[in-house]
TORKOL-878379 format. One record per residue: residue number from 1; residue in three letters; x, y, z of N, C-alpha, C, O in turn. Coordinates in steps of 0.05 Angstrom, whole numbers, padded with zeros to 5 digits. Atoms other than C-alpha are relative to their C-alpha. Example, Ala and Ser with C-alpha at 12.3 -4.5 7.8 and 13.67 -1.06 7.14 Angstrom:
BEGIN
> 1/ALA/00018/-00024/00000/00246/-00090/00156/00018/00024/00000/00039/00024/00013
> 2/SER/-00016/-00024/-00001/00273/-00021/00143/-00015/00022/00014/-00005/00044/00018
***
This chain:
BEGIN
> 1/MET/-00013/00018/00020/-00685/-01077/00132/-00013/00005/-00028/-00037/00007/-00030
> 2/MET/00010/-00005/00027/-00691/-01064/00057/-00013/-00026/-00011/-00001/-00048/-00008
> 3/PRO/00013/00024/00012/-00740/-01111/00022/00017/-00011/-00023/00030/00004/-00037
> 4/ASN/-00014/00012/00022/-00711/-01160/-00027/-00013/00008/-00026/-00037/00003/-00029
> 5/PRO/00012/-00009/00025/-00722/-01131/-00097/-00011/-00022/-00017/-00029/-00018/-00033
> 6/TRP/00009/00022/00016/-00732/-01200/-00126/-00024/-00014/00012/-00037/-00030/-00002
> 7/PHE/00022/00013/-00013/-00785/-01221/-00076/-00026/00016/-00005/-00029/00038/00005
> 8/THR/00024/-00015/00009/-00852/-01202/-00106/-00025/-00017/00004/-00024/-00041/00003
> 9/SER/00025/00014/-00004/-00924/-01220/-00092/-00011/-00013/-00025/-00028/-00031/-00023
> 10/SER/00010/00012/00025/-00934/-01237/-00165/00006/-00029/-00002/-00008/-00044/-00016
> 11/TYR/-00005/00028/-00001/-00902/-01304/-00151/-00025/-00015/00010/-00034/-00035/-00002
> 12/PHE/00022/00013/-00014/-00959/-01322/-00105/-00026/00002/-00016/-00042/-00016/-00016
> 13/VAL/00024/-00003/00017/-01012/-01294/-00151/00000/-00020/-00023/-00020/-00033/-00028
> 14/MET/-00002/00019/00022/-00986/-01335/-00209/-00004/-00029/00009/-00019/-00044/-00004
> 15/LEU/00004/00028/-00010/-00982/-01399/-00167/-00029/-00005/00008/-00039/-00027/00004
> 16/GLY/00028/00002/-00006/-01052/-01385/-00142/-00017/-00004/-00024/-00036/-00020/-00024
> 17/LEU/00015/00003/00026/-01078/-01377/-00213/00004/-00027/-00012/-00014/-00040/-00022
> 18/GLN/-00006/00027/00011/-01043/-01441/-00234/-00015/-00021/00016/-00025/-00041/00005
> 19/LEU/00014/00019/-00016/-01073/-01478/-00175/-00030/00000/-00007/-00043/-00021/-00008
> 20/ALA/00028/-00001/00007/-01143/-01453/-00193/-00005/-00013/-00027/-00025/-00028/-00030
> 21/PHE/00003/00013/00026/-01133/-01475/-00265/00003/-00030/00002/-00012/-00045/-00010
> 22/ALA/-00005/00028/-00003/-01106/-01542/-00244/-00024/-00014/00013/-00032/-00036/00004
> 23/ILE/00024/00012/-00013/-01166/-01555/-00198/-00023/-00001/-00020/-00037/-00021/-00022
> 24/ALA/00022/-00001/00019/-01215/-01533/-00252/00004/-00020/-00023/-00014/-00035/-00031
> 25/HIS/-00005/00017/00023/-01181/-01571/-00309/00002/-00029/00008/-00012/-00046/-00004
> 26/SER/-00003/00028/-00008/-01160/-01635/-00274/-00025/-00010/00015/-00033/-00033/00011
> 27/GLY/00024/00008/-00013/-01221/-01635/-00230/-00023/-00005/-00019/-00039/-00023/-00017
> 28/GLY/00020/00004/00020/-01266/-01626/-00290/00004/-00026/-00016/-00016/-00039/-00023
> 29/ALA/-00006/00025/00014/-01231/-01683/-00325/-00008/-00025/00017/-00018/-00044/00006
> 30/ALA/00007/00022/-00017/-01241/-01728/-00265/-00030/-00004/00002/-00040/-00026/00006
> 31/LEU/00029/00001/-00002/-01315/-01711/-00263/-00014/-00007/-00026/-00038/-00011/-00027
> 32/ARG/00012/00004/00027/-01325/-01725/-00337/-00018/-00025/-00001/-00041/-00022/-00011
> 33/PRO/00017/00023/00002/-01352/-01797/-00331/-00027/00004/00014/-00048/-00004/00004
> 34/TRP/00025/-00005/-00015/-01403/-01775/-00278/-00017/00021/-00013/-00041/00017/-00016
> 35/ALA/00015/-00022/00012/-01422/-01710/-00312/-00014/-00008/-00026/-00036/00000/-00032
> 36/GLU/00011/00008/00026/-01433/-01742/-00381/-00025/-00017/00003/-00041/-00018/-00015
> 37/LYS/00024/00017/-00005/-01484/-01790/-00351/-00025/00018/00003/-00047/00009/-00004
> 38/TYR/00023/-00017/-00007/-01528/-01731/-00331/-00005/00022/-00021/-00028/00029/-00026
> 39/ILE/00004/-00022/00019/-01516/-01676/-00382/00010/-00006/-00028/00006/00010/-00046
> 40/GLY/-00009/00007/00027/-01485/-01712/-00441/00028/00011/-00006/00036/00031/00006
> 41/PRO/-00028/-00009/00006/-01415/-01705/-00472/00002/00027/-00012/00022/00041/-00007
> 42/ARG/-00002/-00027/00012/-01430/-01643/-00513/-00003/00022/00020/00014/00041/00020
> 43/LEU/00004/-00021/-00020/-01457/-01601/-00457/00023/00001/00020/00032/00022/00030
> 44/TYR/-00023/00002/-00018/-01401/-01626/-00412/00023/00015/-00012/00037/00031/00002
> 45/ARG/-00023/-00013/00013/-01349/-01604/-00463/-00003/00030/00000/00016/00045/00004
> 46/ILE/00005/-00029/00001/-01381/-01535/-00469/00005/00012/00027/00019/00033/00030
> 47/LEU/-00004/-00010/-00027/-01383/-01525/-00394/00030/-00001/00009/00040/00017/00022
> 48/PHE/-00028/00003/-00006/-01312/-01551/-00387/00016/00023/-00013/00034/00034/00000
> 49/ALA/-00014/-00021/00014/-01288/-01501/-00439/-00006/00027/00012/00012/00044/00014
> 50/LEU/00008/-00026/-00012/-01327/-01443/-00407/00015/00005/00026/00018/00028/00033
> 51/VAL/-00015/-00003/-00024/-01289/-01456/-00343/00030/00002/-00005/00043/00020/00005
> 52/SER/-00029/00002/00004/-01220/-01474/-00369/00011/00023/-00017/00032/00034/-00010
> 53/LEU/-00011/-00020/00018/-01211/-01424/-00426/00004/00028/00013/00025/00040/00009
> 54/PRO/-00004/-00026/-00012/-01223/-01360/-00386/00023/00000/00020/00039/00019/00022
> 55/LEU/-00022/00003/-00019/-01175/-01385/-00331/00027/00000/-00015/00046/00012/-00006
> 56/ALA/-00024/00000/00016/-01123/-01400/-00384/00007/00027/-00011/00030/00035/-00011
> 57/GLY/-00005/-00027/00010/-01132/-01331/-00414/00011/00018/00021/00028/00034/00015
> 58/ILE/-00010/-00017/-00022/-01122/-01298/-00347/00029/-00007/00006/00045/00011/00011
> 59/LEU/-00027/00009/-00005/-01059/-01339/-00336/00019/00013/-00021/00041/00023/-00014
> 60/ILE/-00017/-00011/00022/-01031/-01317/-00404/00004/00030/00003/00027/00039/00001
> 61/VAL/-00002/-00029/-00003/-01046/-01244/-00393/00018/00008/00024/00035/00025/00022
> 62/TYR/-00016/-00006/-00024/-01016/-01244/-00323/00029/-00006/-00005/00047/00009/00004
> 63/PHE/-00028/00007/00006/-00954/-01279/-00348/00013/00021/-00017/00035/00030/-00012
> 64/PHE/-00011/-00020/00018/-00944/-01229/-00404/00007/00026/00016/00028/00038/00012
> 65/ASN/-00003/-00026/-00014/-00952/-01170/-00356/00021/-00001/00022/00031/00020/00031
> 66/HIS/-00019/00002/-00023/-00905/-01197/-00301/00024/-00017/-00006/00039/-00025/00012
> 67/ARG/-00022/00019/00007/-00854/-01239/-00340/00027/00010/00009/00046/-00006/00012
> 68/TYR/-00026/-00011/-00008/-00798/-01191/-00320/00001/00006/00030/00019/00020/00039
> 69/ASP/00000/-00004/-00029/-00816/-01190/-00246/00023/-00016/00013/00032/-00036/00002
> 70/GLY/-00021/00014/-00016/-00764/-01210/-00194/00028/00006/-00009/00034/00027/-00020
> 71/LEU/-00029/-00003/00005/-00690/-01221/-00204/00006/-00010/-00028/-00004/-00031/-00037
> 72/GLN/-00010/00009/00026/-00657/-01225/-00272/00023/-00019/00005/00045/-00011/00012
> 73/LEU/-00020/00021/-00006/-00618/-01291/-00266/00021/00000/-00022/00045/-00005/-00016
> 74/TRP/-00019/00000/00023/-00585/-01287/-00335/-00013/00017/-00022/-00037/00023/-00022
> 75/GLN/00009/-00016/00022/-00590/-01246/-00398/00013/-00010/-00026/00037/-00006/-00031
> 76/VAL/-00011/00012/00024/-00581/-01282/-00464/-00013/00011/-00026/-00008/00001/-00048
> 77/GLN/00015/-00010/00023/-00627/-01242/-00510/00017/00013/-00021/00009/00015/-00044
> 78/GLY/-00017/-00013/00020/-00569/-01207/-00543/00020/-00019/-00013/00035/-00011/-00030
> 79/ILE/-00019/00020/00010/-00530/-01271/-00558/-00011/-00010/-00027/-00033/-00020/-00029
> 80/PRO/00009/00010/00027/-00533/-01290/-00633/-00009/-00029/00001/00004/-00046/00013
> 81/GLY/00009/00027/00002/-00573/-01352/-00646/-00020/-00009/00021/-00035/-00028/00018
> 82/VAL/00017/00008/-00022/-00610/-01355/-00580/-00030/00003/-00007/-00046/-00014/-00001
> 83/LYS/00028/-00004/00007/-00674/-01325/-00607/-00010/-00022/-00019/-00033/-00031/-00016
> 84/ALA/00008/00021/00018/-00676/-01376/-00663/-00004/-00026/00015/-00023/-00041/00009
> 85/VAL/00003/00025/-00016/-00665/-01433/-00613/-00027/00001/00015/-00041/-00019/00017
> 86/VAL/00024/-00002/-00016/-00722/-01407/-00570/-00025/-00004/-00018/-00044/-00017/-00009
> 87/TRP/00023/00003/00017/-00770/-01402/-00629/-00002/-00029/-00011/-00025/-00039/-00013
> 88/VAL/00001/00028/00008/-00751/-01472/-00654/-00011/-00018/00022/-00028/-00035/00017
> 89/LEU/00010/00015/-00023/-00762/-01501/-00585/-00030/00005/00004/-00045/-00013/00010
> 90/SER/00028/-00007/-00003/-00828/-01464/-00580/-00018/-00014/-00021/-00039/-00024/-00015
> 91/ALA/00015/00013/00021/-00851/-01491/-00647/-00003/-00030/00005/-00024/-00041/00001
> 92/ILE/00001/00029/-00007/-00833/-01562/-00626/-00019/-00005/00023/-00034/-00025/00023
> 93/SER/00018/00004/-00023/-00870/-01553/-00561/-00029/00000/-00008/-00045/-00015/00003
> 94/PHE/00028/00000/00009/-00935/-01536/-00598/-00007/-00026/-00014/-00031/-00034/-00013
> 95/LEU/00006/00026/00013/-00929/-01600/-00638/-00007/-00021/00020/-00023/-00039/00014
> 96/PHE/00007/00018/-00022/-00932/-01637/-00572/-00024/00009/00016/-00040/-00007/00025
> 97/LEU/00021/-00011/-00017/-00980/-01591/-00536/-00028/-00004/-00011/-00047/-00006/00004
> 98/TYR/00027/-00001/00012/-01038/-01595/-00585/-00007/-00024/-00017/-00016/-00021/-00039
> 99/PRO/00009/00023/00015/-01050/-01667/-00607/-00031/-00001/-00001/-00042/-00014/-00018
> 100/ALA/00030/-00001/00000/-01124/-01652/-00590/-00010/00013/-00025/-00034/00011/-00031
> 101/THR/00009/-00012/00025/-01126/-01612/-00655/-00008/-00021/-00021/-00021/-00015/-00041
> 102/PHE/00008/00022/00018/-01134/-01680/-00689/-00031/-00003/00000/-00042/-00012/-00019
> 103/ASN/00029/00003/-00003/-01206/-01678/-00664/-00013/00027/00006/-00027/00030/00026
> 104/LEU/00008/-00028/-00005/-01221/-01604/-00671/-00030/00003/00002/-00040/00019/00018
> 105/LEU/00029/-00002/-00002/-01296/-01614/-00683/-00010/-00010/00026/-00031/-00001/00035
> 106/GLU/00008/00009/-00026/-01300/-01652/-00618/00005/00021/00022/-00010/00024/00041
> 107/ILE/-00006/-00021/-00019/-01266/-01595/-00581/-00022/00021/00001/-00030/00031/00022
> 108/ALA/00021/-00019/00002/-01320/-01549/-00606/-00028/-00012/00005/-00048/00002/00003
> 109/ALA/00025/00014/-00006/-01373/-01601/-00588/-00019/-00002/-00024/-00042/-00007/-00021
> 110/ILE/00016/00004/00024/-01397/-01603/-00660/-00005/-00030/-00005/-00027/-00038/-00010
> 111/GLN/00003/00029/-00001/-01383/-01677/-00661/00000/-00009/00029/00009/00006/00047
> 112/LYS/00001/00011/-00027/-01394/-01720/-00600/00028/-00004/00011/00043/-00020/00000
> 113/PRO/-00027/00004/-00012/-01331/-01714/-00555/00003/-00028/00012/-00016/-00038/00025
> 114/GLU/-00004/00027/-00009/-01301/-01781/-00539/00028/-00002/00013/00046/00014/00007
> 115/VAL/-00026/00007/-00011/-01244/-01808/-00496/00011/-00024/-00016/-00003/-00044/-00019
> 116/ARG/-00011/00021/00017/-01197/-01850/-00539/00025/-00012/00013/00039/00001/00029
> 117/LEU/-00024/00014/-00008/-01143/-01901/-00525/00015/-00006/-00026/00007/-00024/-00041
> 118/TYR/-00015/00005/00025/-01091/-01898/-00581/00029/00003/00004/00038/00016/00023
> 119/GLU/-00029/-00001/-00002/-01017/-01905/-00593/00012/00006/-00028/00034/-00005/-00034
> 120/THR/-00010/-00007/00026/-01008/-01876/-00662/00011/00029/00000/00007/00044/00018
> 121/GLY/-00010/-00027/00003/-00972/-01814/-00687/00019/00008/00023/00037/-00007/00029
> 122/ILE/-00017/-00010/-00021/-00941/-01773/-00632/-00001/-00016/00025/00018/-00015/00042
> 123/MET/00002/00018/-00023/-00964/-01823/-00580/00022/-00022/-00001/00028/-00033/00020
> 124/ARG/-00022/00019/00002/-00910/-01869/-00606/00026/00011/00012/00043/-00003/00022
> 125/ILE/-00023/-00013/-00012/-00859/-01818/-00583/-00003/00003/00030/00016/-00003/00045
> 126/THR/00006/-00002/-00029/-00891/-01805/-00515/-00029/-00003/00005/-00046/00007/-00011
> 127/ARG/00028/00004/-00007/-00955/-01825/-00482/-00013/00026/00011/-00037/00028/00012
> 128/HIS/00010/-00025/-00011/-00962/-01755/-00452/00013/00024/-00014/00030/00037/-00003
> 129/PRO/-00012/-00022/00016/-00946/-01705/-00507/-00004/00028/00012/00013/00045/00008
> 130/GLN/00005/-00027/-00011/-00977/-01646/-00471/00020/00006/00022/00030/00029/00024
> 131/MET/-00021/-00005/-00021/-00929/-01655/-00412/00026/00006/-00013/00040/00025/-00004
> 132/VAL/-00026/-00004/00014/-00869/-01660/-00459/00000/00028/-00013/00020/00042/-00010
> 133/GLY/00001/-00026/00013/-00892/-01599/-00498/00002/00023/00020/00015/00043/00015
> 134/GLN/-00001/-00021/-00021/-00902/-01559/-00434/00028/00004/00011/00037/00026/00016
> 135/VAL/-00028/-00002/-00010/-00832/-01576/-00409/00017/00015/-00020/00033/00032/-00013
> 136/ILE/-00016/-00013/00021/-00802/-01555/-00476/-00006/00030/-00001/00012/00046/-00003
> 137/TRP/00008/-00028/00000/-00842/-01490/-00475/00012/00015/00024/00022/00037/00021
> 138/CYS/-00010/-00012/-00024/-00820/-01475/-00404/00031/00004/-00002/00041/00025/00006
> 139/VAL/-00029/-00003/00003/-00746/-01488/-00420/00006/00023/-00019/00024/00039/-00013
> 140/ALA/-00005/-00021/00020/-00750/-01442/-00481/-00004/00028/00012/00012/00045/00009
> 141/HIS/00007/-00027/-00010/-00784/-01384/-00446/00016/00008/00025/00022/00031/00029
> 142/THR/-00017/-00006/-00023/-00744/-01390/-00381/00028/00008/-00010/00040/00026/00001
> 143/LEU/-00026/-00007/00012/-00680/-01389/-00423/-00001/00029/-00011/00018/00044/-00006
> 144/TRP/00001/-00026/00013/-00703/-01327/-00461/-00004/00023/00019/00009/00043/00017
> 145/LEU/00006/-00022/-00018/-00731/-01286/-00404/00019/00001/00024/00028/00023/00032
> 146/GLY/-00021/00001/-00021/-00684/-01309/-00348/-00007/00013/00026/00011/00020/00041
> 147/THR/00008/-00013/-00026/-00725/-01281/-00290/-00010/-00021/00020/-00018/-00043/00012
> 148/THR/00009/00018/-00021/-00744/-01312/-00224/-00031/-00004/-00003/-00041/-00026/00004
> 149/PHE/00029/00004/00004/-00818/-01300/-00241/-00005/-00021/-00021/-00023/-00038/-00017
> 150/THR/00003/00020/00021/-00812/-01340/-00305/00008/-00028/00010/-00005/-00048/00004
> 151/LEU/-00008/00026/-00011/-00775/-01395/-00267/-00021/-00011/00018/-00027/-00035/00017
> 152/VAL/00022/00009/-00018/-00830/-01399/-00214/-00024/-00009/-00016/-00036/-00029/-00011
> 153/THR/00022/00007/00017/-00883/-01399/-00268/00004/-00027/-00014/-00013/-00044/-00015
> 154/SER/-00006/00025/00014/-00848/-01455/-00306/-00001/-00024/00019/-00011/-00045/00012
> 155/LEU/00001/00022/-00019/-00840/-01497/-00243/-00029/-00008/00006/-00035/-00031/00009
> 156/GLY/00028/00006/-00006/-00914/-01491/-00228/-00013/-00014/-00023/-00029/-00033/-00019
> 157/LEU/00012/00013/00024/-00933/-01510/-00300/00010/-00029/-00002/-00006/-00047/-00008
> 158/VAL/-00012/00027/00002/-00886/-01570/-00300/-00012/-00018/00021/-00019/-00041/00015
> 159/LEU/00012/00017/-00021/-00912/-01595/-00233/-00029/-00007/-00006/-00037/-00030/-00002
> 160/HIS/00028/00006/00008/-00984/-01590/-00258/-00001/-00022/-00021/-00017/-00040/-00019
> 161/HIS/00001/00020/00021/-00968/-01630/-00320/00012/-00027/00009/00003/-00048/-00001
> 162/LEU/-00009/00025/-00012/-00929/-01682/-00280/-00023/-00014/00015/-00026/-00038/00014
> 163/PHE/00024/00012/-00013/-00991/-01691/-00238/-00019/-00010/-00021/-00032/-00031/-00017
> 164/GLY/00018/00008/00022/-01030/-01695/-00304/00008/-00027/-00011/-00009/-00042/-00021
> 165/VAL/-00009/00026/00009/-00987/-01755/-00323/-00012/-00022/00017/-00024/-00041/00006
> 166/TRP/00012/00020/-00018/-01009/-01794/-00262/-00030/00000/-00003/-00043/-00021/-00004
> 167/HIS/00029/-00002/00001/-01080/-01768/-00266/-00011/-00011/-00026/-00032/-00025/-00026
> 168/GLY/00010/00010/00026/-01088/-01783/-00340/00002/-00031/-00002/-00017/-00043/-00011
> 169/ASP/-00003/00029/00000/-01061/-01854/-00333/-00021/-00013/00018/-00032/-00034/00011
> 170/ARG/00019/00012/-00019/-01106/-01867/-00274/-00028/00000/-00013/-00043/-00020/-00010
> 171/ARG/00026/-00002/00012/-01168/-01844/-00312/-00003/-00020/-00023/-00024/-00033/-00027
> 172/LEU/00000/00019/00022/-01150/-01886/-00373/-00001/-00029/00010/-00014/-00046/-00001
> 173/ARG/00001/00027/-00012/-01137/-01947/-00329/-00028/-00006/00011/-00038/-00029/00007
> 174/ASP/00027/00004/-00011/-01205/-01938/-00295/-00019/-00005/-00023/-00038/-00021/-00020
> 175/ARG/00019/00002/00022/-01239/-01932/-00362/00004/-00025/-00018/-00015/-00038/-00026
> 176/TYR/-00006/00021/00019/-01203/-01985/-00404/00012/-00025/00012/00014/-00046/-00001
> 177/GLY/-00010/00024/-00013/-01172/-02032/-00354/00024/-00013/-00013/00044/00001/-00017
> 178/GLU/-00022/00015/00011/-01128/-02085/-00385/00010/00011/-00027/00033/00010/-00033
> 179/ALA/-00008/-00012/00026/-01129/-02052/-00453/00019/00023/00003/00038/00026/-00013
> 180/PHE/-00019/-00022/-00005/-01095/-01991/-00424/00027/-00011/00009/00048/00000/00001
> 181/GLU/-00026/00012/-00009/-01042/-02035/-00390/00016/-00009/-00024/00041/-00007/-00024
> 182/VAL/-00014/00009/00024/-01025/-02064/-00459/00012/00024/-00014/00035/00023/-00022
> 183/VAL/-00010/-00024/00013/-01018/-01994/-00489/00023/00012/00017/00043/00021/00006
> 184/LYS/-00021/-00011/-00017/-00977/-01972/-00429/00026/-00015/-00003/00047/-00002/-00003
> 185/GLN/-00024/00015/00004/-00928/-02028/-00440/00014/00006/-00026/00038/00002/-00029
> 186/ARG/-00012/-00005/00026/-00918/-02008/-00512/00007/00030/-00005/00017/00037/-00026
> 187/THR/-00006/-00029/00002/-00910/-01933/-00499/00017/00008/00024/00021/-00007/00042
> 188/SER/-00017/-00010/-00022/-00868/-01889/-00454/-00007/00029/00006/-00018/00043/-00011
> 189/ILE/00004/-00028/-00007/-00873/-01824/-00416/00024/00017/-00010/00020/00038/-00022
> 190/ILE/-00024/-00013/00010/-00801/-01804/-00432/00001/-00002/-00031/-00001/-00024/-00041
> 191/PRO/00000/00001/00029/-00797/-01785/-00506/00020/-00019/-00012/00043/-00019/-00004
> 192/PHE/-00016/00019/00015/-00770/-01839/-00552/00010/-00024/00016/00023/-00042/00004
> 193/GLN/-00010/00022/-00015/-00756/-01887/-00495/-00010/-00027/-00010/00005/-00046/-00013
> 194/ALA/00011/00025/00010/-00804/-01940/-00520/00011/-00008/-00027/00014/-00031/-00033
> 195/ILE/-00012/00005/00027/-00774/-01933/-00590/00028/-00011/00003/00035/-00031/-00010
> 196/PHE/-00027/00009/-00005/-00703/-01941/-00564/00000/-00028/00012/00018/-00044/00007
> 197/ASP/00002/00026/-00013/-00726/-02001/-00523/-00010/-00022/-00019/-00009/-00045/-00012
> 198/GLY/00010/00019/00019/-00756/-02034/-00584/-00029/-00008/00005/-00040/-00026/-00008
> 199/ARG/00028/00005/-00006/-00826/-02033/-00555/-00019/00014/-00020/-00043/00008/-00022
> 200/GLN/00016/-00017/00018/-00850/-01983/-00607/00017/00007/-00024/00041/00007/-00023
> 201/SER/-00014/-00009/00024/-00832/-01959/-00677/-00015/00023/-00012/-00040/00024/-00010
> 202/LEU/00013/-00023/00012/-00845/-01895/-00714/-00011/-00007/-00028/00002/-00022/-00042
> 203/LYS/00012/00002/00027/-00890/-01893/-00775/-00005/00028/-00010/-00025/00041/-00003
> 204/TRP/00000/-00029/00008/-00877/-01826/-00809/-00025/00007/-00015/-00033/00031/-00014
> 205/GLU/00024/-00007/00015/-00939/-01831/-00852/-00023/00009/00018/-00041/00022/00010
> 206/GLU/00021/-00008/-00019/-00981/-01822/-00789/00002/00030/00007/-00017/00041/00018
> 207/PHE/-00004/-00029/-00006/-00953/-01751/-00783/-00009/00017/-00023/-00009/00042/-00021
> 208/LEU/00010/-00015/00024/-00979/-01731/-00852/-00030/00005/00003/-00046/-00007/-00010
> 209/ARG/00028/-00007/-00006/-01043/-01701/-00825/-00004/00030/-00001/00015/00045/00005
> 210/PRO/00005/-00029/00002/-01076/-01634/-00836/00004/00015/00027/00011/00039/00028
> 211/ALA/-00003/-00013/-00026/-01072/-01621/-00761/00028/00011/00004/00031/00032/00016
> 212/TYR/-00027/-00010/-00003/-00997/-01615/-00763/00005/00025/-00017/00019/00043/-00008
> 213/LEU/-00001/-00024/00016/-01003/-01564/-00819/-00014/00023/00014/-00004/00046/00014
> 214/GLY/00014/-00020/-00015/-01053/-01527/-00776/00017/00011/00023/00017/00035/00028
> 215/VAL/-00018/-00009/-00022/-01003/-01525/-00718/00022/00017/-00012/00029/00037/00001
> 216/ALA/-00021/-00015/00012/-00949/-01500/-00765/-00010/00028/-00007/00004/00048/-00003
> 217/ILE/00012/-00026/00006/-00995/-01444/-00789/-00005/00016/00025/00000/00041/00026
> 218/PHE/00004/-00013/-00026/-01012/-01428/-00717/00026/00012/00011/00026/00034/00020
> 219/VAL/-00026/-00010/-00009/-00938/-01422/-00699/00009/00025/-00016/00019/00044/-00005
> 220/ALA/-00007/-00022/00017/-00927/-01376/-00759/-00016/00025/00007/-00005/00047/00009
> 221/LEU/00017/-00022/-00009/-00986/-01332/-00738/00009/00011/00027/00008/00035/00032
> 222/LEU/-00009/-00008/-00026/-00960/-01331/-00667/00025/00016/-00002/00029/00036/00012
> 223/TRP/-00025/-00015/00004/-00891/-01309/-00690/-00006/00028/-00011/00006/00047/-00002
> 224/TRP/00007/-00026/00012/-00923/-01253/-00731/-00014/00018/00020/-00009/00042/00021
> 225/SER/00017/-00016/-00018/-00972/-01231/-00677/00012/00004/00028/00000/00018/00044
> 226/HIS/-00010/-00001/-00028/-00927/-01238/-00616/00004/00028/00010/-00004/00034/00032
> 227/PRO/-00003/-00028/-00010/-00908/-01164/-00612/-00027/00013/00005/-00030/00029/00024
> 228/LEU/00027/-00011/-00004/-00982/-01146/-00619/-00012/-00011/00026/-00026/00004/00040
> 229/LEU/00011/00011/-00025/-01000/-01194/-00562/00012/00013/00024/-00001/00018/00044
> 230/VAL/-00014/-00013/-00022/-00948/-01162/-00517/-00012/00027/00005/-00017/00035/00028
> 231/VAL/00012/-00027/-00002/-00977/-01093/-00531/-00028/-00002/00011/-00036/00013/00029
> 232/ALA/00028/00002/-00008/-01049/-01116/-00523/-00003/-00008/00030/-00019/00003/00044
> 233/THR/00002/00009/-00028/-01038/-01152/-00456/00011/00022/00019/00002/00023/00042
> 234/SER/-00011/-00021/-00017/-00998/-01093/-00429/-00021/00021/00006/-00018/00036/00026
> 235/ARG/00021/-00019/-00005/-01060/-01051/-00434/-00021/-00009/00020/-00038/00006/00029
> 236/ILE/00018/00011/-00021/-01096/-01096/-00385/00015/00003/00026/00034/-00012/00032
> 237/ALA/-00014/-00006/-00024/-01075/-01068/-00318/-00006/-00021/00022/-00027/-00020/00034
> 238/TRP/00004/00020/-00021/-01066/-01127/-00271/00027/-00010/00008/00029/-00027/00026
***
């Protein structure tokens, strides 16, 4: 019997890499209260980054090198306007994916990293912006590439972030108790739902922050360097 040309081991490698990242990232977040008691928030943040960032880098390189694996489900790259839609969706996804850039010095552990409970800015739109951003990113790239490998990758990423919704709420509830329940009532997981329900309102001045300019510059640099990234990752044989 001839093997199915669309059935490739790269599916399982990608899902395995995603599982390893999910365990390291979500597991590390769960251990944060315990770890900070013994090693402090700065050292914890450094160790967390030393584990998470290399795994994320491996995921990105593997995705670039295998994005056309499997079956081509559709081909829309030649249709006028599709590329622009994909880039616009990707840019929007980064605005949701990186709210942590608001506290860039804490990410680098220059300032003391803290867990915050807030409902301003993008949190008024959705309580879990990283999940929303990841879904938008997956929709854009699955549309553009149209392969079964990209579809499997996207499903794995979305499932991880849906777990992150539950996991993040649980950790905030354990840390803040009733205060979190109040914020939960005034925010929503589904974008704009709390605004449409009248539980929340947008304040556009909260979006006038340097971090959003930083994200815009990042998207512009990514657009410029994207062909270079494809070439660079293709030289890593994996």
